[in-house]
Each structure stands twice: as C-alpha cells, then as structure tokens.
Backbone as CSV, one residue per row, in Angstrom:
resi,resn,N_x,N_y,N_z,CA_x,CA_y,CA_z,C_x,C_y,C_z
1,MET,0.846,-1.199,0.000,0.000,0.000,0.000,0.884,1.254,0.000
2,ASN,0.604,2.176,-0.902,1.337,3.432,-0.968,1.178,4.219,0.341
3,ARG,2.215,4.949,0.747,2.167,5.688,2.002,1.033,6.710,2.031
4,ILE,0.723,7.305,0.872,-0.350,8.306,0.834,-1.677,7.653,1.203
5,GLU,-1.977,6.547,0.543,-3.226,5.841,0.823,-3.284,5.404,2.288
6,LYS,-2.178,4.864,2.779,-2.138,4.391,4.158,-2.383,5.534,5.138
7,LYS,-1.731,6.664,4.915,-1.868,7.802,5.828,-3.297,8.341,5.840
8,ILE,-3.880,8.533,4.667,-5.228,9.103,4.613,-6.245,8.117,5.176
9,ARG,-6.035,6.820,4.965,-6.934,5.823,5.545,-6.870,5.871,7.069
10,GLN,-5.663,5.989,7.614,-5.509,6.091,9.063,-6.226,7.321,9.614
11,LEU,-6.085,8.441,8.917,-6.737,9.671,9.362,-8.252,9.545,9.320
12,LYS,-8.782,8.924,8.286,-10.228,8.742,8.203,-10.739,7.871,9.343
13,GLU,-9.984,6.849,9.684,-10.378,5.992,10.801,-10.411,6.767,12.111
14,GLN,-9.588,7.810,12.195,-9.534,8.658,13.387,-10.465,9.873,13.273
15,ASN,-11.206,9.948,12.159,-12.091,11.090,11.883,-11.321,12.406,11.894
16,ARG,-10.134,12.375,11.272,-9.295,13.561,11.184,-9.037,13.902,9.720
17,LYS,-8.665,15.137,9.489,-8.366,15.610,8.143,-6.853,15.666,7.932
18,ALA,-6.460,15.491,6.679,-5.042,15.485,6.341,-4.515,16.910,6.183
19,LEU,-3.322,17.125,6.691,-2.624,18.397,6.498,-1.380,18.137,5.664
20,ALA,-1.347,18.750,4.491,-0.174,18.685,3.628,0.450,20.074,3.554
21,THR,1.769,20.104,3.509,2.463,21.391,3.418,3.453,21.374,2.273
22,TYR,3.650,22.547,1.703,4.538,22.707,0.542,5.650,23.683,0.880
23,ILE,6.886,23.258,0.656,8.039,24.156,0.655,8.904,23.803,-0.544
24,VAL,9.782,24.717,-0.929,10.648,24.512,-2.085,12.006,24.004,-1.614
25,ASN,12.478,22.945,-2.209,13.801,22.449,-1.852,14.874,23.502,-2.143
26,GLY,15.746,23.735,-1.157,16.831,24.696,-1.343,16.479,26.120,-1.004
27,ASP,15.256,26.360,-0.533,14.811,27.714,-0.197,14.813,27.895,1.316
28,PRO,15.513,28.894,1.837,16.351,29.872,1.151,17.772,29.369,0.886
29,THR,18.160,28.292,1.572,19.462,27.673,1.337,19.298,26.159,1.411
30,PRO,20.157,25.410,0.740,19.997,23.956,0.706,20.088,23.275,2.068
31,ASP,20.737,23.901,3.037,20.964,23.227,4.310,19.788,23.279,5.268
32,ILE,18.698,23.961,4.897,17.574,24.079,5.820,16.407,23.140,5.480
33,THR,16.329,22.675,4.252,15.114,21.977,3.816,14.879,20.680,4.579
34,LEU,15.908,19.894,4.768,15.737,18.633,5.488,15.256,18.887,6.912
35,ALA,15.852,19.844,7.579,15.424,20.182,8.944,13.981,20.671,8.953
36,ALA,13.615,21.456,7.939,12.246,21.964,7.851,11.236,20.830,7.683
37,MET,11.594,19.827,6.892,10.700,18.683,6.704,10.429,17.982,8.032
38,HIS,11.489,17.752,8.787,11.316,17.078,10.079,10.517,17.939,11.060
39,VAL,10.763,19.239,11.055,10.021,20.147,11.937,8.534,20.128,11.599
40,LEU,8.211,20.116,10.326,6.809,20.097,9.915,6.112,18.810,10.359
41,VAL,6.788,17.693,10.209,6.199,16.423,10.659,5.974,16.447,12.169
42,GLU,6.954,16.945,12.904,6.818,17.036,14.365,5.659,17.958,14.762
43,ALA,5.342,18.926,13.909,4.256,19.868,14.193,2.887,19.318,13.817
44,GLY,2.845,18.116,13.231,1.553,17.509,12.921,1.199,17.421,11.458
45,VAL,2.157,17.682,10.579,1.901,17.585,9.142,1.869,16.107,8.733
46,ASP,0.903,15.771,7.875,0.704,14.382,7.453,1.387,14.044,6.137
47,ILE,1.421,14.990,5.214,1.981,14.765,3.877,2.880,15.945,3.539
48,LEU,4.090,15.637,3.092,5.034,16.687,2.695,5.048,16.830,1.187
49,GLU,4.778,18.030,0.702,4.961,18.346,-0.714,6.245,19.157,-0.834
50,ILE,7.128,18.689,-1.698,8.411,19.366,-1.885,8.476,19.901,-3.305
51,GLY,8.646,21.199,-3.424,8.748,21.822,-4.731,10.128,21.624,-5.334
52,VAL,10.143,21.221,-6.589,11.394,21.098,-7.337,11.658,22.442,-8.006
53,PRO,12.731,23.144,-7.670,12.966,24.477,-8.225,12.974,24.480,-9.746
54,PHE,12.326,25.510,-10.309,12.224,25.623,-11.763,12.267,27.094,-12.134
55,SER,12.847,27.379,-13.290,13.073,28.767,-13.696,11.805,29.486,-14.131
56,ASP,10.754,28.750,-14.481,9.514,29.382,-14.935,8.316,28.702,-14.290
57,PRO,8.136,28.865,-12.966,7.040,28.208,-12.256,5.708,28.928,-12.492
58,MET,5.109,28.670,-13.628,4.003,29.482,-14.129,2.734,29.397,-13.287
59,ALA,2.559,28.333,-12.517,1.342,28.205,-11.714,1.461,28.906,-10.372
60,GLU,2.627,29.439,-10.084,2.880,29.976,-8.760,2.679,31.486,-8.706
61,GLY,2.225,31.938,-7.552,2.137,33.354,-7.303,3.494,33.919,-6.920
62,PRO,3.549,35.215,-6.639,4.835,35.870,-6.367,5.612,35.255,-5.209
63,VAL,4.935,34.841,-4.154,5.639,34.310,-2.982,6.405,33.044,-3.336
64,ILE,5.738,32.098,-3.986,6.400,30.841,-4.317,7.389,31.026,-5.466
65,GLN,7.108,31.926,-6.385,8.094,32.229,-7.423,9.410,32.676,-6.799
66,ARG,9.317,33.516,-5.791,10.535,33.974,-5.117,11.234,32.814,-4.407
67,GLY,10.461,31.870,-3.895,11.057,30.689,-3.288,11.864,29.883,-4.297
68,HIS,11.313,29.717,-5.510,12.044,29.030,-6.574,13.312,29.804,-6.932
69,GLU,13.197,31.118,-7.007,14.370,31.934,-7.348,15.463,31.801,-6.296
70,ARG,15.084,31.825,-5.029,16.088,31.701,-3.960,16.786,30.340,-4.034
71,ALA,16.015,29.289,-4.345,16.603,27.949,-4.431,17.533,27.825,-5.636
72,LEU,17.161,28.450,-6.738,17.963,28.342,-7.954,19.289,29.091,-7.851
73,VAL,19.346,30.069,-6.972,20.626,30.753,-6.733,21.694,29.744,-6.326
74,HIS,21.274,28.698,-5.628,22.208,27.670,-5.152,22.299,26.488,-6.113
75,GLY,21.611,26.588,-7.255,21.671,25.523,-8.246,20.903,24.274,-7.853
76,THR,19.939,24.402,-6.945,19.180,23.237,-6.481,18.408,22.617,-7.635
77,SER,18.534,21.306,-7.781,18.005,20.622,-8.960,17.057,19.491,-8.587
78,LEU,16.511,18.845,-9.620,15.683,17.661,-9.424,16.487,16.552,-8.751
79,ARG,17.705,16.326,-9.204,18.529,15.273,-8.590,18.822,15.595,-7.125
80,ASP,19.055,16.862,-6.826,19.253,17.263,-5.428,18.013,16.950,-4.597
81,THR,16.845,17.158,-5.203,15.591,16.930,-4.496,15.379,15.445,-4.217
82,LEU,15.759,14.610,-5.162,15.683,13.168,-4.932,16.641,12.745,-3.819
83,GLN,17.812,13.354,-3.778,18.764,13.056,-2.705,18.227,13.531,-1.354
84,LEU,17.509,14.654,-1.363,16.877,15.154,-0.146,15.889,14.130,0.404
85,VAL,15.050,13.590,-0.472,14.062,12.590,-0.044,14.768,11.369,0.533
86,LYS,15.825,10.943,-0.127,16.584,9.777,0.348,17.150,10.052,1.742
87,ALA,17.648,11.258,1.970,18.184,11.613,3.290,17.076,11.623,4.343
88,PHE,15.913,12.133,3.992,14.775,12.159,4.916,14.369,10.740,5.298
89,ARG,14.407,9.845,4.332,13.984,8.461,4.562,14.929,7.698,5.491
90,GLN,16.090,8.229,5.732,17.015,7.557,6.654,16.459,7.520,8.071
91,THR,15.614,8.500,8.405,15.044,8.543,9.764,13.518,8.584,9.777
92,ASN,12.898,8.728,8.640,11.430,8.746,8.577,10.992,7.922,7.375
93,THR,10.416,6.767,7.647,9.976,5.879,6.567,8.459,5.872,6.428
94,ASP,7.757,6.718,7.184,6.297,6.676,7.219,5.605,7.847,6.524
95,THR,6.175,9.041,6.623,5.488,10.236,6.109,5.496,10.259,4.582
96,PRO,4.327,10.370,3.958,4.280,10.439,2.497,4.950,11.710,1.975
97,ILE,5.646,11.568,0.852,6.298,12.703,0.201,5.832,12.782,-1.245
98,VAL,5.369,13.972,-1.625,4.952,14.257,-2.999,5.888,15.309,-3.566
99,LEU,6.466,15.032,-4.733,7.238,16.055,-5.436,6.295,16.845,-6.326
100,MET,6.437,18.158,-6.282,5.605,19.031,-7.110,6.523,19.890,-7.967
101,GLY,6.329,19.806,-9.270,7.199,20.572,-10.146,6.687,20.631,-11.565
102,TYR,7.619,20.777,-12.494,7.288,20.996,-13.899,7.965,19.933,-14.761
103,ALA,7.454,19.770,-15.963,7.830,18.620,-16.785,9.271,18.675,-17.283
104,ASN,9.786,19.858,-17.556,11.086,19.959,-18.224,12.218,19.212,-17.513
105,PRO,12.419,19.385,-16.204,13.510,18.654,-15.547,13.330,17.136,-15.611
106,ILE,12.097,16.674,-15.555,11.835,15.232,-15.618,12.116,14.718,-17.028
107,GLU,11.705,15.479,-18.022,11.956,15.070,-19.412,13.451,15.043,-19.705
108,ARG,14.189,15.993,-19.163,15.642,16.014,-19.379,16.316,14.809,-18.714
109,MET,15.784,14.394,-17.595,16.334,13.232,-16.906,15.920,11.934,-17.589
110,GLU,14.815,12.006,-18.336,14.156,10.889,-19.013,13.246,10.150,-18.028
111,TYR,12.063,9.808,-18.532,11.008,9.289,-17.672,11.418,8.037,-16.901
112,ALA,11.993,7.067,-17.576,12.323,5.801,-16.910,13.364,6.017,-15.818
113,ALA,14.376,6.825,-16.125,15.417,7.095,-15.134,14.835,7.830,-13.933
114,PHE,13.949,8.775,-14.201,13.318,9.500,-13.098,12.463,8.563,-12.256
115,ALA,11.649,7.737,-12.903,10.776,6.823,-12.163,11.590,5.900,-11.259
116,ASP,12.692,5.381,-11.775,13.566,4.522,-10.974,14.131,5.294,-9.778
117,ALA,14.620,6.495,-10.042,15.255,7.286,-8.989,14.243,7.722,-7.933
118,ALA,13.038,8.077,-8.373,12.001,8.502,-7.431,11.608,7.365,-6.503
119,ALA,11.403,6.181,-7.079,11.035,5.028,-6.266,12.167,4.665,-5.306
120,ASP,13.390,4.710,-5.794,14.548,4.370,-4.961,14.714,5.345,-3.803
121,ALA,14.406,6.619,-4.050,14.561,7.638,-3.007,13.484,7.552,-1.939
122,GLY,12.299,7.041,-2.306,11.194,6.973,-1.360,10.111,7.993,-1.621
123,VAL,10.015,8.451,-2.866,8.941,9.360,-3.270,7.636,8.567,-3.387
124,ASP,6.540,9.165,-2.943,5.236,8.488,-2.979,4.311,9.011,-4.060
125,GLY,4.505,10.257,-4.473,3.635,10.831,-5.482,4.337,11.931,-6.247
126,LEU,3.840,12.173,-7.456,4.377,13.237,-8.307,3.238,14.066,-8.858
127,LEU,3.350,15.376,-8.686,2.405,16.309,-9.284,3.195,17.193,-10.244
128,THR,2.962,16.990,-11.540,3.661,17.761,-12.570,2.679,18.792,-13.106
129,VAL,2.873,20.037,-12.729,1.878,21.084,-12.950,1.515,21.238,-14.419
130,ASP,2.507,21.170,-15.300,2.263,21.452,-16.710,2.200,20.185,-17.563
131,LEU,1.881,19.058,-16.965,1.722,17.813,-17.714,0.273,17.359,-17.581
132,PRO,-0.578,17.702,-18.560,-1.997,17.344,-18.475,-2.198,15.844,-18.640
133,PRO,-3.355,15.334,-18.231,-3.590,13.888,-18.313,-3.467,13.342,-19.730
134,GLU,-3.773,14.167,-20.731,-3.690,13.716,-22.120,-2.251,13.388,-22.527
135,GLU,-1.280,13.941,-21.825,0.127,13.739,-22.161,0.880,12.944,-21.094
136,ALA,0.160,12.428,-20.109,0.831,11.848,-18.942,0.885,10.332,-18.946
137,ASP,0.328,9.679,-19.947,0.219,8.217,-19.917,1.564,7.518,-19.737
138,ASP,2.551,7.913,-20.517,3.844,7.222,-20.474,4.493,7.327,-19.092
139,LEU,4.541,8.538,-18.562,5.142,8.730,-17.247,4.303,8.045,-16.172
140,HIS,3.001,8.159,-16.292,2.103,7.540,-15.313,2.334,6.034,-15.211
141,LYS,2.451,5.369,-16.332,2.645,3.918,-16.329,3.958,3.533,-15.669
142,LEU,5.018,4.272,-15.971,6.318,3.982,-15.382,6.304,4.187,-13.867
143,LEU,5.662,5.257,-13.428,5.583,5.520,-11.996,4.727,4.476,-11.291
144,LYS,3.593,4.148,-11.895,2.673,3.188,-11.294,3.343,1.833,-11.092
145,GLN,4.145,1.430,-12.067,4.864,0.156,-11.956,5.801,0.133,-10.759
146,ARG,6.215,1.318,-10.322,7.178,1.419,-9.224,6.529,1.880,-7.921
147,GLY,5.212,1.935,-7.901,4.502,2.281,-6.678,4.438,3.756,-6.369
148,VAL,4.688,4.596,-7.368,4.619,6.048,-7.186,3.342,6.557,-7.851
149,GLU,2.531,7.291,-7.111,1.251,7.761,-7.622,1.409,9.043,-8.450
150,THR,0.549,9.177,-9.456,0.485,10.400,-10.253,-0.673,11.239,-9.749
151,ILE,-0.376,12.446,-9.325,-1.385,13.333,-8.755,-1.654,14.466,-9.748
152,PHE,-2.932,14.793,-9.901,-3.320,15.827,-10.853,-4.099,16.942,-10.162
153,LEU,-4.037,18.100,-10.799,-4.798,19.258,-10.348,-6.158,19.308,-11.030
154,LEU,-7.171,19.681,-10.279,-8.455,20.089,-10.839,-8.758,21.489,-10.316
155,ALA,-9.514,22.244,-11.097,-9.736,23.649,-10.775,-11.224,23.996,-10.891
156,PRO,-11.620,25.188,-10.437,-13.011,25.602,-10.580,-13.495,25.585,-12.027
157,THR,-12.573,25.750,-12.968,-12.943,25.767,-14.385,-12.917,24.388,-15.041
158,SER,-12.539,23.339,-14.312,-12.444,21.999,-14.901,-13.826,21.484,-15.300
159,SER,-13.938,21.042,-16.537,-15.200,20.483,-17.023,-15.407,19.083,-16.455
160,GLU,-16.621,18.575,-16.586,-16.868,17.213,-16.116,-16.070,16.211,-16.933
161,ALA,-15.849,16.491,-18.206,-15.021,15.599,-19.031,-13.591,15.559,-18.506
162,ARG,-13.043,16.704,-18.104,-11.699,16.739,-17.549,-11.647,16.026,-16.197
163,ILE,-12.663,16.234,-15.384,-12.715,15.560,-14.084,-12.720,14.049,-14.280
164,LYS,-13.488,13.587,-15.244,-13.562,12.150,-15.523,-12.204,11.618,-15.982
165,ARG,-11.536,12.343,-16.870,-10.248,11.904,-17.389,-9.199,11.858,-16.277
166,VAL,-9.148,12.895,-15.457,-8.208,12.922,-14.344,-8.483,11.773,-13.379
167,SER,-9.737,11.509,-13.119,-10.105,10.448,-12.184,-9.658,9.082,-12.670
168,GLU,-9.573,8.911,-13.975,-9.149,7.627,-14.541,-7.658,7.362,-14.315
169,LEU,-6.866,8.428,-14.238,-5.414,8.273,-14.106,-4.887,8.524,-12.699
170,ALA,-5.535,9.397,-11.959,-4.979,9.895,-10.704,-4.856,8.801,-9.654
171,GLY,-3.856,8.967,-8.806,-3.670,8.097,-7.657,-3.303,8.929,-6.444
172,GLY,-3.388,8.337,-5.273,-3.036,9.048,-4.052,-4.148,9.962,-3.586
173,PHE,-4.266,11.097,-4.238,-5.365,12.019,-3.986,-5.499,12.953,-5.177
174,ILE,-6.623,13.622,-5.249,-6.818,14.679,-6.239,-6.566,16.015,-5.540
175,TYR,-5.786,16.860,-6.191,-5.458,18.172,-5.648,-6.413,19.176,-6.301
176,TYR,-7.330,19.707,-5.491,-8.279,20.680,-6.028,-7.792,22.093,-5.752
177,VAL,-7.632,22.843,-6.825,-7.227,24.245,-6.745,-8.473,25.053,-6.406
178,SER,-8.504,25.660,-5.241,-9.745,26.229,-4.717,-10.179,27.526,-5.380
179,LEU,-9.347,28.074,-6.250,-9.684,29.361,-6.851,-9.031,29.489,-8.211
180,LYS,-9.524,30.440,-8.970,-8.927,30.739,-10.266,-7.693,31.601,-10.041
181,GLY,-6.600,31.258,-10.721,-5.392,32.061,-10.580,-4.236,31.229,-10.084
182,VAL,-3.260,31.908,-9.503,-2.019,31.258,-9.093,-2.025,31.006,-7.589
183,THR,-1.015,30.288,-7.128,-0.884,30.025,-5.699,-0.776,31.331,-4.928
184,GLY,-1.340,31.313,-3.718,-1.205,32.476,-2.854,-2.310,33.494,-2.997
185,ALA,-3.219,33.308,-3.954,-4.332,34.244,-4.078,-5.231,34.128,-2.856
186,SER,-6.092,35.128,-2.648,-6.790,35.203,-1.365,-8.316,35.115,-1.470
187,HIS,-8.858,35.074,-2.679,-10.313,35.131,-2.819,-10.936,33.732,-2.737
188,LEU,-10.859,33.136,-1.554,-11.353,31.786,-1.327,-12.867,31.809,-1.156
189,ASP,-13.571,31.006,-1.951,-15.030,30.921,-1.914,-15.401,29.520,-1.445
190,ILE,-15.761,29.389,-0.179,-16.040,28.080,0.406,-17.227,27.414,-0.267
191,GLY,-18.240,28.198,-0.613,-19.424,27.633,-1.273,-19.081,27.009,-2.613
192,SER,-18.214,27.687,-3.366,-17.786,27.160,-4.659,-16.989,25.873,-4.485
193,VAL,-16.127,25.838,-3.455,-15.353,24.622,-3.182,-16.289,23.464,-2.880
194,LYS,-17.265,23.691,-2.034,-18.222,22.644,-1.667,-18.926,22.088,-2.895
195,ASP,-19.385,22.978,-3.766,-20.120,22.546,-4.962,-19.233,21.727,-5.897
196,LYS,-17.997,22.173,-6.095,-17.118,21.472,-7.032,-16.692,20.111,-6.484
197,LEU,-16.473,20.033,-5.188,-16.090,18.745,-4.608,-17.228,17.731,-4.735
198,SER,-18.437,18.225,-4.703,-19.585,17.344,-4.901,-19.580,16.756,-6.310
199,VAL,-19.213,17.555,-7.285,-19.126,17.069,-8.667,-17.983,16.057,-8.795
200,ILE,-16.835,16.377,-8.227,-15.679,15.473,-8.313,-16.021,14.110,-7.722
201,SER,-16.781,14.101,-6.636,-17.107,12.840,-5.959,-17.956,11.911,-6.822
202,ARG,-18.584,12.436,-7.866,-19.361,11.575,-8.773,-18.450,10.720,-9.645
203,TYR,-17.228,11.157,-9.824,-16.321,10.491,-10.756,-15.151,9.792,-10.075
204,SER,-14.839,10.177,-8.860,-13.640,9.635,-8.214,-13.906,9.270,-6.762
205,GLN,-13.325,8.153,-6.356,-13.377,7.739,-4.948,-12.115,8.160,-4.198
206,LEU,-11.191,8.812,-4.910,-9.958,9.247,-4.267,-10.226,10.383,-3.275
207,PRO,-9.388,10.482,-2.237,-9.473,11.652,-1.361,-9.204,12.918,-2.165
208,VAL,-9.783,14.024,-1.726,-9.554,15.312,-2.371,-8.916,16.260,-1.364
209,MET,-7.745,16.771,-1.744,-7.042,17.767,-0.947,-7.235,19.120,-1.619
210,VAL,-7.470,20.140,-0.823,-7.726,21.475,-1.366,-6.557,22.396,-1.036
211,GLY,-6.058,23.097,-2.038,-4.971,24.044,-1.842,-5.182,25.305,-2.647
212,PHE,-4.180,26.173,-2.699,-4.228,27.490,-3.349,-5.226,28.378,-2.600
213,GLY,-4.783,29.113,-1.636,-5.672,30.008,-0.902,-5.856,29.623,0.550
214,ILE,-5.252,28.504,0.976,-5.326,28.098,2.383,-4.143,28.736,3.102
215,LYS,-4.410,29.787,3.845,-3.328,30.595,4.396,-3.143,30.440,5.900
216,ASP,-4.209,30.030,6.590,-4.155,30.057,8.051,-5.129,29.037,8.624
217,ALA,-5.220,29.023,9.956,-6.062,28.049,10.639,-7.527,28.197,10.256
218,LEU,-7.994,29.425,10.124,-9.409,29.664,9.838,-9.806,29.142,8.464
219,SER,-9.017,29.465,7.442,-9.356,29.014,6.087,-9.206,27.496,5.972
220,ALA,-8.213,26.938,6.646,-8.030,25.482,6.620,-9.213,24.781,7.260
221,GLN,-9.655,25.295,8.370,-10.775,24.685,9.079,-12.046,24.750,8.245
222,ALA,-12.282,25.884,7.593,-13.493,26.047,6.785,-13.521,25.071,5.614
223,VAL,-12.406,24.946,4.909,-12.341,24.076,3.749,-12.429,22.604,4.154
224,SER,-11.856,22.268,5.290,-11.814,20.861,5.703,-13.188,20.288,6.012
225,SER,-14.188,21.148,6.130,-15.547,20.648,6.338,-16.033,19.861,5.135
226,TYR,-15.446,20.118,3.972,-15.918,19.490,2.731,-14.843,18.635,2.055
227,ALA,-13.583,18.838,2.415,-12.486,18.116,1.765,-11.897,17.083,2.715
228,ASP,-11.060,16.214,2.158,-10.364,15.225,2.982,-9.125,15.816,3.645
229,GLY,-8.718,16.982,3.170,-7.569,17.638,3.765,-7.236,18.914,3.039
230,VAL,-6.215,19.597,3.514,-5.823,20.880,2.934,-4.323,20.872,2.644
231,VAL,-3.931,21.723,1.703,-2.521,21.926,1.368,-2.181,23.389,1.642
232,VAL,-1.162,23.609,2.431,-0.725,24.968,2.761,0.652,25.180,2.149
233,GLY,0.787,26.213,1.327,2.047,26.452,0.645,2.605,27.846,0.831
234,SER,1.938,28.838,0.257,2.489,30.195,0.231,2.801,30.738,1.618
235,ALA,1.936,30.437,2.587,2.162,30.948,3.948,3.460,30.412,4.529
236,LEU,3.830,29.199,4.157,5.067,28.599,4.661,6.283,29.076,3.869
237,VAL,6.116,29.197,2.562,7.224,29.695,1.738,7.551,31.136,2.124
238,ASP,6.530,31.888,2.517,6.754,33.254,2.989,7.641,33.244,4.236
239,ILE,7.408,32.291,5.127,8.240,32.155,6.319,9.667,31.779,5.930
240,MET,9.803,30.867,4.978,11.142,30.438,4.549,11.950,31.612,4.008
241,GLY,11.274,32.555,3.369,11.968,33.689,2.762,12.001,34.929,3.619
242,SER,11.725,34.783,4.907,11.597,35.944,5.789,12.921,36.648,6.088
243,GLY,14.049,35.949,5.851,15.339,36.543,6.152,15.794,36.363,7.584
244,HIS,15.014,35.658,8.383,15.392,35.402,9.763,16.471,34.325,9.828
245,SER,16.980,34.095,11.015,17.953,33.035,11.219,17.287,31.683,10.953
246,GLN,18.122,30.674,10.700,17.567,29.347,10.450,16.734,28.870,11.631
247,ALA,17.226,29.093,12.833,16.489,28.666,14.027,15.131,29.346,14.114
248,GLN,15.089,30.648,13.794,13.819,31.382,13.868,12.860,30.928,12.769
249,ILE,13.395,30.676,11.580,12.553,30.179,10.493,11.898,28.860,10.889
250,LEU,12.676,27.947,11.443,12.136,26.644,11.829,11.104,26.787,12.948
251,GLU,11.351,27.690,13.869,10.394,27.928,14.953,9.077,28.479,14.403
252,ASN,9.169,29.446,13.496,7.960,30.040,12.917,7.216,29.034,12.043
253,LEU,7.961,28.206,11.332,7.357,27.165,10.496,6.558,26.203,11.369
254,SER,7.156,25.798,12.461,6.486,24.882,13.384,5.219,25.506,13.958
255,ALA,5.298,26.753,14.362,4.143,27.423,14.969,2.984,27.524,13.982
256,LYS,3.287,27.863,12.742,2.232,27.964,11.725,1.570,26.609,11.483
257,ALA,2.379,25.573,11.315,1.827,24.237,11.062,1.008,23.748,12.252
258,LYS,1.499,23.977,13.469,0.769,23.545,14.660,-0.586,24.241,14.758
259,SER,-0.639,25.524,14.443,-1.902,26.252,14.544,-2.940,25.694,13.580
260,ILE,-2.491,25.304,12.401,-3.412,24.732,11.413,-3.813,23.315,11.823
261,ARG,-2.859,22.542,12.331,-3.179,21.191,12.803,-4.239,21.228,13.902
262,VAL,-4.085,22.144,14.866,-5.049,22.268,15.954,-6.419,22.638,15.404
263,ALA,-6.456,23.564,14.444,-7.733,23.986,13.873,-8.429,22.833,13.144
264,LEU,-7.674,22.049,12.422,-8.264,20.908,11.715,-8.827,19.889,12.704
265,ASP,-8.149,19.703,13.812,-8.604,18.706,14.785,-9.755,19.216,15.643
266,GLN,-9.988,20.531,15.599,-11.084,21.118,16.401,-12.326,21.406,15.590
267,ARG,-12.314,21.063,14.322,-13.437,21.427,13.459,-14.743,20.810,13.967
C-alpha cells in the first residue's frame, strides 16, 4: 500500500483531516530543507509536498516564485531533491512525500530514469503542474509500476469531461485548486469549493485535498468541512523567505503548522 493511501486511511479511521504542506527544496538555502521537513512532521503535518525548483514556475504566485528563485541561486536541482528525499527516509519511513514541479527537468532526466530514482529515493507521489492527463500516460505507467502515484490538479474551471479523465489516471489524492489564478491568491469561496467537490465525488473515490488560498487556521478549518484535507504552501514559503535566522525560520514554520493542525482537529 502506498504511504499516501495508508496515511489518509488512518486519518479517516480517526475522523481527522489530512494536512499537507509545501516548501521549495533549497529555499532559502539547501541546508535548511531537510530540517524543515522534520520540523513540519513534528508539528503535525501528514503529507510533505516538496517543490522542485524551476526557472519558470508558471502556476505559482509571487511568494512561491521567489522561493524558486532563492533555491535556484544555489543551483538546487531535481537530482538534489531526490537526494533530499533519500536523506529524509534515513530517519522517517512513514510520512508520504509528494514532489511538485514541472515537466522539463523530468523530461531532461528521461522518464524511466526519473521513475527509478524517485522510487529508490522513497517518493510516494508526483504532481507535474504542466503535464496534463492527455500527455501523462507514459510517465504515469512507469511511476505506477514502481509504486509512485500520479497526482493531478483540478480547478473551478475543470469540465466534467476533464474531471472524468483525471479520475481515470490519478492516484493518491486529487489536488483541487480552490480558486482561479495562481498560488497564494486570497479570494477563497467556500461555497464554490463545496459545490465542485460534490461534482468530483461523482467520478472519483480518491481523497480530495484542497490548496491554493489556504493561508491560516481559519481558512483550513473552513475548507476541511468538505475536503479530505488541505494543502498549505504560500504561507510557509513566505516564512522560509523571511530573512530570519535558520532557528527562527524553523520555529515560525512549526508554529504555523501547529496552529493549522489544531484547527483541523477542532473542526
């Protein structure tokens, strides 16, 4: 059983919602990311999403774009990110890890080589922002053979035909983008999220995680009434780029994650 499925099943048995968090590998420096991952897990995070730095992160808002830029200053790459996961797995073999990035670095590495390396490192899922389901079959098959799930985005504008197609390929969970636009936007409409998740449930039995616009405990708690969990990204990347000392960054990261974890458990 994939770690993602196992974790979400455990949470459902406990009547709890999943908390996933996103940070960019190498942001603000390569030596902090591993420590940040462990701090987030200790604070109650269930699933770690790790951004693979890319020069043109088109789905990201300004906050996460700056996170990619800070990581790229140090030359942080896809291979570095796989090594990061391998290092994390030396002391944590339970927490699911999803890589989130763009197709170009994976294509340059070649699909089969990437699939082998991802499975060997201990990656559980891959979300490739600019690889639509119509173009994902080859990579999906290679990953599936190695026990790595392919995760796709759905949005408020996704048609029922697109929802059906994504549901046929997706594994682990479906990532629902709660608003139109890029990461970090603030116009979260809970009613719209509720309605769209109802449509998605007609086509997929997979858990649905909601992200893009989940900034704090209040928004996470509101969305979790209808979703299986939430993804928090920009609020954490903002902390990573605050310019504080490493110790202060880790402390602030922990406090933010704990506040959201408490809110989810108090819903």
